[in-house]
Each structure stands twice: as C-alpha cells, then as structure tokens.
C-alpha positions, 0 to 999 in steps of 0.5 A: 049980095048982102054981108050975111049971105056971103058969110053963109057962102063962105062957111059953106065953102070953108067947111065943105072944101076940107071935110070929105062932103064936097064944097062945090056940091054944097056951094051949088045947092046953097046958091040954087036954093037962095037962087038970087043970083046968076052963075055969072055973078057968083063966078068971081065970088066963088073963086075968091072963096076958094082962095080964102080956103087956101089961107086956112091950109097956109096957116095949118100947114105952114111948116110944110108949105115953107119946106116945099118953097125951099124944096122948089129952089133946091131942085131947080139949083140941082143941074147947077151944083152937081147934085143932079144925080143925088137921091131926093131928100124928103121936101124934094120928094114931096114937091115932086109928088104934089106935082105929079098929082096935080099934073093929072088934073090938066084933062079936067080943064076940058070939062069945065063947061060941063061941070058948070052946067051940072052945078045948077042941077040940084038932083044931079048933085044929089046922085053924086053925093050919094056916090061920094057917101059910098066912096067914104064908106067903102074906103073906111073899111078897106084902108090897111095903110101904114106908109108915110109920104117919105116912104112911099113911092113916087107913082103913088102920087099919080094914082092919088091924082087920078082919084083927085079927078073925080073931085071936079064934079059937084057932089064929089069931094076933092078931099074925099077923093084924095083921102080915099086915093091915099088910103087905097095906095097904102098910106096911113090915115094921117099921111093921106090927110096931109097929102090931100090938104097939101095937093088942094094948094096947086089944084085950087090955086092953079085952076082959079088963077087960070079963071081969074085971067080969063075975067074982064072988068070988075074983079068983084063983079056984081057981088061987091068988094064988102061981101067978097071980103066977108066970104073970103074971111069966113072961108078961111076961118071955117077952113081952119075949123074943118081941118081940125075936126078932120084931124080929130076924125082921122085919129078915131079912124072913122069917116062913116059920119061923113058918109052918112051925112052925104046920104042924107044930103044927097037924098034930100036934094034929090027929093027937093028938086024932083018931088017938091020944087 
C-alpha cells in the first residue's frame, strides 16, 4: 500500500469514527472501492487506524482521561482505606458508568466473523447507513434531556451500552448509537457527546487489543510500516478535527446534516453495488 492510499484510509477512519456516520461502514466502502487488498492484508492496518483515533480522544479529553485513571486507583483502594461504603465521587461514578456501558459489548465478540463478512457487501452497508440516518433524524427531534453525567443514574449507562451494540455493524455509527442512547436517556447534548467519546476508549482499546493478540507473524502485515504509521497519524489528526466539528453541531442542537449525508451515501452504495457494478 502506498502512503497516499494509507492517508486516505486514515482520514476516512478518523473523521467517520467520531462523526455519527459509521467509520467501519465508510472504511469498508473505501476498501471495496479501491479493491486492491484482501481482508486479511488490511486486518492489522484497520486495527492500527483505530488506535490512531484513540490518540485524538486522549488529546481532546485529556482531563477526563486523567480523572478516570485516578478514579480507577481510588476505587481499587476503597476496600483498604475504609471508604467502601461511601458514595462515589464524580470521577468514580463516571468510571463505573463506562465499565457498565462497555460490558454490554461482550456478546458482540460472538458476531465478529459475521460482521467481518458483511463488510465486503457494499449494498448491505448502504442499507445500514440508511438506518443510521433514520436513527439520527429521529433522535434529533425527540431529545429533551437536561442531565449531566454527575446527575445521571448508573443504570443509564446500561441502556446507552445497549445502543452501542448496534455500532458493531458496518454502517451503524458507534458514536451515533451512543449519542442517541444518551439523548434518549435524558442526557443533555454536550454530556451525550462526552460520554460517547469516553466510551470509545474501552470499546476500541479492548476489541483491538484482543484482535492484535490473535495475530501471528509481522505486526504490519502486507501493508508496510510506513503506510501504517502514515495512516495512524492521519486518523489521529482527522479525529481531532471531527471531535471539534461534532461539538460545534452539538451546540447548534442539530445533527440532521449527518442524517442527510447517511441517506445520500447509503443510497449511492446500494445503487452502485446493485445496478452499476
């Protein structure tokens, strides 16, 4: 793979990971369009692109990430410092909510083979993008939430995690699903975005570390180290840009533009795969 192609994939991953338009769907469509690599060749490369997007979250939400790290240690220390029965502070509560929201994803590991096969079917991805657009369109008009994460009940993390399950499908946005879940569960728009981005850390890190452990041989595979590093850098930089863009639209309280975009790309994928290809 040449550097330019790797950068294109990286930008697609970084932008689509955080905008509610499905990174897995767009990455699969881009790779189906180029058609120059097998799924096995791109397997490790796709994992590394996801790690690139994590860098963007660490940079944009550094204060929250640091708070979560401290909260993890304070929770571990509770049985030994006599604070086991004391109420959780805001950081500890957020950490527990992220754990609850992530545990819901465990059943998704059983579907990984079927999801991987679906990634090569462009028309199916198009249908899922249409569904994703409908989800964004409806949630935009039903959200009336005003809660902060500190005010929210722990069980809301479970409900948001269930929404995140849909994000394992290429064409259904993980961020779109979790943002929608947050809005339906009475979080205000800013907090729904914040929880969605923070929830991406264990979701991406856990899933991709498990896949890396299962790999044999060269980490960089047939793609090459230079292309992998270029793709990761592009994913990180474009991810930062995407987070800023989404926060801007959150302030405007309107995600309809992303719904319309998903409708357009979904229809183009279906028409291109079934009638033109």
